[in-house]
C-alpha positions as CSV (number, residue, x, y, z in Angstrom):
1,X,95.5,77.0,102.4
2,X,97.2,77.2,105.7
3,X,99.4,74.4,107.2
4,X,98.4,72.2,110.0
5,X,101.1,72.1,113.1
6,X,102.0,68.6,111.6
7,X,102.2,69.9,107.7
8,X,104.5,72.8,109.3
9,X,106.8,70.4,111.5
10,X,106.8,67.9,108.2
11,X,107.8,70.8,106.0
12,X,111.0,71.3,108.6
13,X,111.5,68.1,109.0
14,X,111.6,67.4,105.1
15,X,113.9,70.6,104.5
16,X,116.4,69.3,107.3
17,X,116.4,65.9,105.7
18,X,117.0,67.0,102.2
19,X,119.6,69.7,103.0
20,X,121.1,68.6,106.1
21,X,124.3,70.9,105.6
22,X,122.3,74.1,106.0
23,X,119.1,73.0,107.8
24,X,118.5,71.4,111.2
25,X,115.6,70.9,113.0
26,X,115.5,70.2,116.6
27,X,112.7,70.0,119.4
28,X,112.7,72.3,122.3
29,X,113.1,71.4,125.7
30,X,109.3,71.7,126.7
31,X,105.9,70.2,124.9
32,X,102.9,72.6,124.8
33,X,100.3,72.5,127.4
34,X,98.8,70.0,125.8
35,X,101.7,67.7,125.3
36,X,102.6,68.6,121.5
37,X,106.2,68.9,120.6
38,X,107.6,72.5,119.8
39,X,110.1,72.2,117.0
40,X,112.9,74.9,115.9
41,X,114.9,75.2,112.8
42,X,118.7,76.6,112.4
43,X,120.1,77.8,108.8
44,X,123.6,78.1,108.6
45,X,126.2,77.4,106.2
46,X,130.3,76.7,106.4
47,X,131.8,76.6,109.6
48,X,133.0,79.1,112.1
49,X,131.8,79.9,116.0
50,X,130.9,82.5,118.0
51,X,128.4,83.8,115.3
52,X,126.0,86.3,115.5
53,X,122.3,84.9,115.9
54,X,118.8,86.1,114.7
55,X,115.7,84.3,115.9
56,X,112.7,84.7,114.3
57,X,109.3,83.5,115.8
58,X,105.5,83.1,114.7
59,X,102.3,81.9,115.8
60,X,102.2,83.2,119.3
61,X,98.3,84.2,119.1
62,X,96.8,81.1,117.6
63,X,94.6,82.8,115.2
64,X,97.5,84.7,113.2
65,X,98.0,82.0,110.9
66,X,99.9,83.0,108.1
67,X,102.8,83.9,109.7
68,X,104.1,80.2,110.6
69,X,103.9,79.8,107.1
70,X,105.8,82.6,106.5
71,X,108.2,81.7,108.5
72,X,108.8,78.1,107.0
73,X,108.6,79.5,103.4
74,X,111.6,82.0,104.2
75,X,113.6,78.9,105.2
76,X,112.8,77.1,101.9
77,X,113.8,80.4,100.2
78,X,117.2,80.9,101.9
79,X,118.1,77.0,101.4
80,X,117.0,77.0,98.0
81,X,118.8,80.5,97.0
82,X,122.2,79.1,98.6
83,X,122.3,75.6,96.9
84,X,121.0,76.8,93.7
85,X,122.9,80.5,93.3
86,X,119.4,82.0,92.6
87,X,118.2,85.5,93.5
88,X,115.3,85.5,95.9
89,X,112.6,87.5,94.0
90,X,109.9,89.3,96.1
91,X,107.6,91.3,94.0
92,X,109.5,94.3,93.2
93,X,112.1,93.4,95.7
94,X,115.2,91.3,94.4
95,X,117.6,89.7,97.0
96,X,120.8,89.0,95.2
97,X,122.0,85.3,95.9
98,X,125.3,86.7,97.0
99,X,123.4,88.4,100.0
100,X,121.8,85.0,101.0
101,X,125.3,83.6,100.7
102,X,126.4,86.0,103.0
103,X,123.8,85.5,105.6
104,X,123.7,82.0,105.8
105,X,127.8,82.0,105.9
106,X,127.8,84.4,108.5
107,X,125.0,84.2,110.9
108,X,123.1,81.3,113.0
109,X,119.5,81.9,111.9
110,X,116.9,80.4,114.4
111,X,113.1,80.1,113.3
112,X,110.2,79.1,115.5
113,X,107.6,78.7,113.3
114,X,104.7,78.0,115.8
115,X,105.2,79.1,118.9
116,X,101.8,78.2,120.0
117,X,100.6,74.8,118.6
118,X,98.0,73.9,120.7
119,X,96.1,77.2,120.0
120,X,96.9,76.7,116.1
121,X,94.9,73.2,116.6
122,X,92.4,74.7,118.4
123,X,91.6,77.7,115.5
124,X,91.8,75.3,112.7
125,X,89.2,73.0,113.9
126,X,86.9,74.8,116.3
127,X,87.3,78.6,116.9
128,X,89.0,80.3,114.0
129,X,89.5,83.8,116.7
130,X,91.1,82.1,119.5
131,X,94.2,83.9,120.4
132,X,95.8,82.3,123.5
133,X,97.4,78.9,124.3
134,X,95.2,76.3,125.7
135,X,95.9,76.2,129.7
136,X,93.0,75.3,131.9
137,X,92.6,77.9,134.2
138,X,91.6,75.9,137.3
139,X,88.8,77.9,139.4
140,X,87.1,79.3,136.1
141,X,85.4,78.3,133.1
142,X,87.7,80.1,130.9
143,X,90.8,78.8,129.3
144,X,94.2,80.2,128.0
145,X,97.0,82.5,128.6
146,X,98.2,85.1,126.3
147,X,101.4,84.3,125.6
148,X,102.8,87.7,124.4
149,X,102.1,88.8,128.1
150,X,103.8,86.0,129.8
151,X,107.3,87.0,129.7
152,X,109.8,88.5,132.4
153,X,109.1,92.2,131.7
154,X,107.0,94.0,134.3
155,X,104.8,90.7,134.3
156,X,101.6,91.2,135.3
157,X,101.6,95.1,135.4
158,X,98.1,95.7,134.3
159,X,99.1,98.4,131.8
160,X,96.5,99.0,129.0
161,X,96.2,95.5,127.2
162,X,97.2,93.4,129.7
163,X,95.0,91.7,132.3
164,X,95.1,89.6,135.3
165,X,91.8,87.9,134.7
166,X,92.1,84.7,133.5
167,X,88.9,85.3,131.1
168,X,90.4,88.0,129.0
169,X,92.0,87.5,126.1
170,X,95.2,89.4,127.4
171,X,95.5,87.6,130.6
172,X,99.2,87.5,131.5
173,X,99.1,84.0,133.2
174,X,99.1,83.0,136.8
175,X,103.1,83.6,137.5
176,X,105.7,84.6,135.1
177,X,106.9,82.4,132.6
178,X,104.3,80.2,133.7
179,X,103.7,78.8,130.0
180,X,106.1,75.8,128.7
181,X,105.8,77.7,125.1
182,X,107.1,81.0,126.1
183,X,109.9,79.3,128.3
184,X,110.7,77.7,125.0
185,X,111.2,81.1,123.8
186,X,113.4,82.0,126.8
187,X,115.5,79.1,126.3
188,X,116.3,79.7,122.6
189,X,117.7,83.0,124.1
190,X,119.3,81.9,126.9
191,X,121.4,79.2,124.8
192,X,122.1,81.3,122.0
193,X,124.2,84.4,121.1
194,X,120.9,86.1,119.7
195,X,121.7,89.7,118.5
196,X,118.0,90.3,117.0
197,X,114.9,88.8,117.6
198,X,111.7,89.6,115.6
199,X,108.3,88.3,116.9
200,X,105.7,88.2,113.8
201,X,102.0,89.1,114.5
202,X,99.0,90.0,112.3
203,X,97.8,92.4,111.5
204,X,98.0,96.6,111.5
205,X,101.1,96.7,108.9
206,X,103.4,98.0,111.8
207,X,107.0,97.4,112.7
208,X,107.3,97.8,116.3
209,X,110.2,98.3,118.8
210,X,111.0,98.9,122.6
211,X,109.2,100.2,124.7
212,X,105.7,98.9,125.1
213,X,104.8,99.9,128.5
214,X,105.8,103.5,128.7
215,X,107.2,106.6,126.4
216,X,110.5,106.0,125.8
217,X,112.9,108.7,126.4
218,X,117.0,108.7,126.9
219,X,117.8,111.7,128.7
220,X,117.2,110.2,132.4
221,X,119.0,106.5,132.7
222,X,117.5,106.1,136.4
223,X,114.4,105.9,134.9
224,X,114.4,101.9,134.6
225,X,111.7,99.2,134.7
226,X,114.4,97.4,137.2
227,X,113.4,99.9,139.7
228,X,110.1,101.3,138.8
229,X,107.5,100.7,142.0
230,X,105.0,98.3,140.6
231,X,102.7,96.3,142.1
232,X,101.3,93.3,140.1
233,X,97.7,93.4,138.6
234,X,97.9,97.1,139.4
235,X,98.8,99.6,136.5
236,X,102.2,101.7,136.8
237,X,101.5,103.9,139.5
238,X,103.4,107.1,138.0
239,X,101.3,108.2,135.1
240,X,104.2,110.3,133.8
241,X,106.7,107.7,133.7
242,X,108.9,107.5,130.6
243,X,111.3,104.3,130.1
244,X,114.9,104.8,129.5
245,X,117.1,103.8,126.5
246,X,120.2,104.8,125.5
247,X,120.4,107.1,122.7
248,X,122.7,104.8,120.5
249,X,120.4,101.8,121.1
250,X,117.3,104.3,120.1
251,X,119.1,105.3,117.0
252,X,119.6,101.3,115.8
253,X,116.0,100.6,116.5
254,X,114.9,103.6,114.2
255,X,117.4,103.1,111.6
256,X,117.0,99.2,111.5
257,X,113.1,99.8,111.6
258,X,113.3,102.1,108.7
259,X,115.0,99.8,106.6
260,X,112.7,96.9,107.2
261,X,109.7,99.4,106.1
262,X,111.1,100.4,103.1
263,X,112.2,96.5,102.3
264,X,108.4,95.9,102.7
265,X,107.5,98.9,100.7
266,X,109.8,97.6,97.9
267,X,107.8,94.6,97.2
268,X,104.3,96.3,96.3
269,X,104.0,99.7,97.7
270,X,102.4,98.8,101.2
271,X,103.3,101.6,103.7
272,X,104.0,100.0,107.0
273,X,104.4,102.1,109.9
274,X,107.4,102.2,112.5
275,X,106.6,103.0,115.9
276,X,107.3,102.0,119.7
277,X,105.2,99.2,120.7
278,X,103.4,102.0,123.3
279,X,102.2,103.3,119.6
280,X,100.0,100.5,118.8
281,X,98.9,99.9,123.0
282,X,100.3,99.7,126.2
283,X,101.6,96.4,127.2
284,X,103.9,94.5,129.5
285,X,105.2,91.0,129.5
286,X,105.7,91.1,125.7
287,X,108.5,88.7,123.8
288,X,110.3,91.2,121.8
289,X,110.4,93.8,124.5
290,X,111.8,91.2,127.1
291,X,114.2,89.8,124.6
292,X,115.8,93.5,124.7
293,X,115.3,93.9,128.5
294,X,117.4,91.1,129.5
295,X,121.1,92.9,129.2
296,X,119.6,95.6,131.5
297,X,118.1,93.5,134.2
298,X,121.4,91.2,133.9
299,X,124.5,92.7,132.6
300,X,125.6,89.1,132.0
301,X,123.0,88.8,129.5
302,X,123.7,89.2,125.7
303,X,122.0,92.2,124.2
304,X,119.4,91.4,121.5
305,X,117.5,94.0,119.7
306,X,113.6,93.1,119.7
307,X,111.3,94.1,116.9
308,X,107.5,92.8,116.9
309,X,106.4,93.0,112.9
310,X,102.4,93.2,112.5
311,X,101.9,91.9,109.1
312,X,99.2,92.9,107.0
313,X,96.2,95.4,106.7
314,X,92.6,95.4,108.4
315,X,90.2,93.6,105.9
316,X,86.9,94.5,106.7
317,X,86.3,91.8,109.6
318,X,88.9,90.0,112.0
319,X,89.0,86.4,110.3
320,X,89.9,87.9,107.2
321,X,92.7,90.2,109.0
322,X,94.0,87.5,110.8
323,X,93.7,84.9,108.3
324,X,93.3,86.4,104.7
325,X,92.0,84.4,101.8
326,X,94.8,85.5,99.9
327,X,97.7,85.8,102.2
328,X,100.6,85.4,99.7
329,X,101.2,89.5,99.0
330,X,101.7,89.7,102.7
331,X,103.6,87.0,103.1
332,X,106.3,88.2,100.3
333,X,106.7,91.8,101.4
334,X,106.8,90.3,105.4
335,X,109.5,88.0,104.0
336,X,111.2,90.8,102.6
337,X,110.8,92.7,106.0
338,X,112.8,90.0,107.5
339,X,115.4,89.5,105.1
340,X,116.2,93.4,105.7
341,X,116.1,92.4,109.6
342,X,118.5,89.6,109.1
343,X,120.8,91.3,106.8
344,X,121.0,94.2,109.5
345,X,122.4,91.6,112.3
346,X,125.7,91.2,109.9
347,X,128.7,92.4,110.9
348,X,129.6,95.6,108.9
349,X,133.0,94.7,107.9
350,X,131.7,91.0,106.6
351,X,129.0,92.9,105.0
352,X,131.5,95.6,103.5
353,X,133.9,92.8,102.4
354,X,131.5,90.4,100.5
355,X,129.9,93.4,98.7
356,X,132.9,95.4,97.9
357,X,135.7,92.8,97.4
358,X,133.8,89.8,96.6
359,X,136.2,87.8,98.2
360,X,136.7,86.2,101.6
361,X,140.3,86.2,102.4
362,X,140.3,89.4,104.5
363,X,137.2,88.5,106.0
364,X,138.4,85.1,107.6
365,X,141.3,87.2,109.1
366,X,139.5,89.8,110.3
367,X,136.8,87.2,112.2
368,X,139.6,85.5,114.0
369,X,140.9,88.6,115.4
370,X,137.1,89.5,116.7
371,X,136.9,86.4,117.9
372,X,140.5,87.4,120.0
373,X,138.8,90.3,121.3
374,X,135.7,88.5,122.4
375,X,137.8,86.7,124.9
376,X,137.9,89.8,127.5
377,X,135.4,92.3,128.7
378,X,137.7,95.1,127.3
379,X,137.9,93.4,123.8
380,X,134.2,92.9,123.8
381,X,133.5,96.5,124.6
382,X,135.4,97.4,121.2
383,X,133.0,94.8,119.5
384,X,129.7,96.5,121.1
385,X,131.1,100.2,120.2
386,X,131.3,98.7,116.2
387,X,128.2,97.2,116.5
388,X,126.3,100.5,117.8
389,X,128.4,102.4,115.1
390,X,127.5,100.0,112.1
391,X,123.8,100.1,111.6
392,X,123.1,103.7,110.8
393,X,126.7,103.8,109.0
394,X,127.0,100.9,106.7
395,X,124.3,101.6,104.7
396,X,125.9,105.1,103.8
397,X,128.9,103.5,102.8
398,X,127.4,101.2,100.5
399,X,125.3,103.6,98.8
400,X,128.2,106.1,98.4
401,X,130.7,104.8,95.6
402,X,133.5,107.4,96.6
403,X,133.0,106.0,100.4
404,X,132.4,102.4,99.4
405,X,135.9,102.6,97.1
406,X,137.5,103.7,100.8
407,X,135.9,101.2,102.5
408,X,137.2,98.3,100.1
409,X,140.5,99.8,100.4
410,X,140.5,99.7,104.1
411,X,139.1,96.3,104.5
412,X,141.8,95.0,102.1
413,X,144.4,96.8,104.3
414,X,142.9,95.7,107.7
415,X,142.5,92.1,106.3
416,X,146.4,91.7,105.4
417,X,147.2,93.3,108.9
418,X,145.0,90.9,110.6
419,X,146.8,87.4,108.7
420,X,150.0,88.4,109.7
421,X,150.7,88.8,113.8
422,X,154.2,91.0,112.9
423,X,152.6,93.3,110.5
424,X,153.0,96.8,111.6
425,X,150.2,99.4,111.6
426,X,151.3,101.8,109.0
427,X,150.7,105.7,109.4
428,X,149.6,106.0,105.9
429,X,146.8,103.5,106.5
430,X,145.8,105.1,110.3
431,X,145.7,108.5,107.9
432,X,143.3,107.1,105.4
433,X,140.9,105.5,108.2
434,X,141.2,109.1,109.8
435,X,139.7,110.5,106.5
436,X,137.5,107.8,105.9
437,X,135.6,108.1,109.6
438,X,136.0,112.0,109.4
439,X,133.3,111.7,106.3
440,X,131.3,109.5,108.1
441,X,130.9,112.2,110.9
442,X,130.3,114.6,108.6
443,X,127.5,112.3,107.0
444,X,126.4,110.1,109.8
445,X,124.2,111.0,112.5
446,X,125.4,113.6,115.0
447,X,125.1,111.2,117.9
448,X,127.7,109.2,116.6
449,X,130.5,111.7,116.4
450,X,132.1,110.9,119.9
451,X,132.2,107.1,119.1
452,X,134.0,108.0,115.7
453,X,136.3,110.1,117.4
454,X,137.0,107.7,120.2
455,X,138.0,105.2,117.3
456,X,140.3,107.6,115.7
457,X,142.2,108.6,119.0
458,X,143.1,104.8,119.6
459,X,144.0,104.3,115.9
460,X,146.4,107.2,116.1
461,X,147.8,105.2,119.2
462,X,148.4,102.1,117.9
463,X,150.5,103.2,115.0
464,X,154.1,101.5,114.4
465,X,152.3,98.4,116.8
466,X,152.2,94.7,115.2
467,X,149.1,93.1,114.9
468,X,149.6,91.1,117.9
469,X,150.4,94.0,120.0
470,X,147.5,96.0,118.9
471,X,145.1,93.2,119.8
472,X,146.5,93.0,123.3
473,X,146.0,96.4,123.7
474,X,142.6,96.2,122.7
475,X,141.6,93.2,124.8
476,X,143.6,94.9,127.6
477,X,142.0,98.5,127.4
478,X,138.3,98.8,126.2
479,X,136.7,102.1,124.6
480,X,136.0,103.6,128.0
481,X,140.0,103.4,129.1
482,X,141.4,106.5,127.7
483,X,143.4,107.4,130.9
484,X,146.5,105.3,130.2
485,X,149.2,104.9,127.6
486,X,148.1,102.2,124.7
487,X,151.5,101.1,124.3
488,X,151.3,97.4,125.0
489,X,152.4,95.5,128.2
490,X,154.1,92.2,126.5
């Protein structure tokens, strides 16, 4: 019923061999503890650099057998839909072929179906409830490291379900990133612009997001894990400690998480719960929290929103819950949730353009401008601001015909402007954009109103400038720089 490690690899290599223009299989730098190669897939269609990336991993815990199969089947469904123009039908939820086309032509989707091949092989041949990898813990009779406690986020802090005992199921390992399997995940994050990460686990019917080690708060930015007094193999010293997250990021996690929950429920009515990782139990060193924490520990790192899915319910026993006799309904609903997660990573302008205009002329021009903005820190600041705005607002637009019509007109105008370096921004276009953003401010979350106002203020200062002058201005002065004139220096 469940694929072996070799069958997973064969399925990936067959997909890559038969559809090389859409799927590439590649071997990660490090073999597993027992020497097995670890392979990943990249899905994409068309050309283009500087794409957003999504990374989905499964099989981190060996006994959670259905999730590696799920990721392989997701890859197959994406490729078949793109090649045949067919919808992806998952129970009560249909993903239109146009959405799949948009996904593969705008994103790089990376899949690591089986993080832990040694553990999977051991589960399928020896011990059906084995959790860890197969490290030989020297000096003990116990084997294995919990790969979801081995990452560089408060590694070794024994908060809740994290242990320094090699015989524990939640052993964090002898050192941070001691395991080749977790270093492979780090390599993928290091090597690609991953905007969204998900580690797919079982069970509990949950959609989790940071933080897992402490309650999340949005008021005191001095409370950061980077300065938290902590000692390895001891819990956090201050039991009242709460970890800071910016209000925008928390809102993004919540809004995207809620969309994932709805996409899962649409399949067959199962109601997953969105909550922070702490809501399940306290942990440190998890891959999803690490993926998000990287940009906080090192500001030069790409920001990655990290999620964990816990697929399927308790089914009366651990064995049946981790590898149910009929995993198909669970895999289908989880696939719908992952497709929503992927969709939420698409640039709002691209999503609106494809959905509202059904053509890519304007989108190609806007991509070029976005790439130019990405060349400076100030320009990247504008890209970041738009990214923070898009998740909670784009669905408001697409679900409201009147707002969708306004958005279509503005995308058309913006695309025409972007296609001509000499075109001058007209006051009429700016006026319509102001009215549109005012409508968004009234209907969207209150926390975004200041950001929408900042965009409106900058737009007003750009009236009468050519496209080339506008791009130059935005690459010279970021969203936080309001103290100087917006007239360009040529």
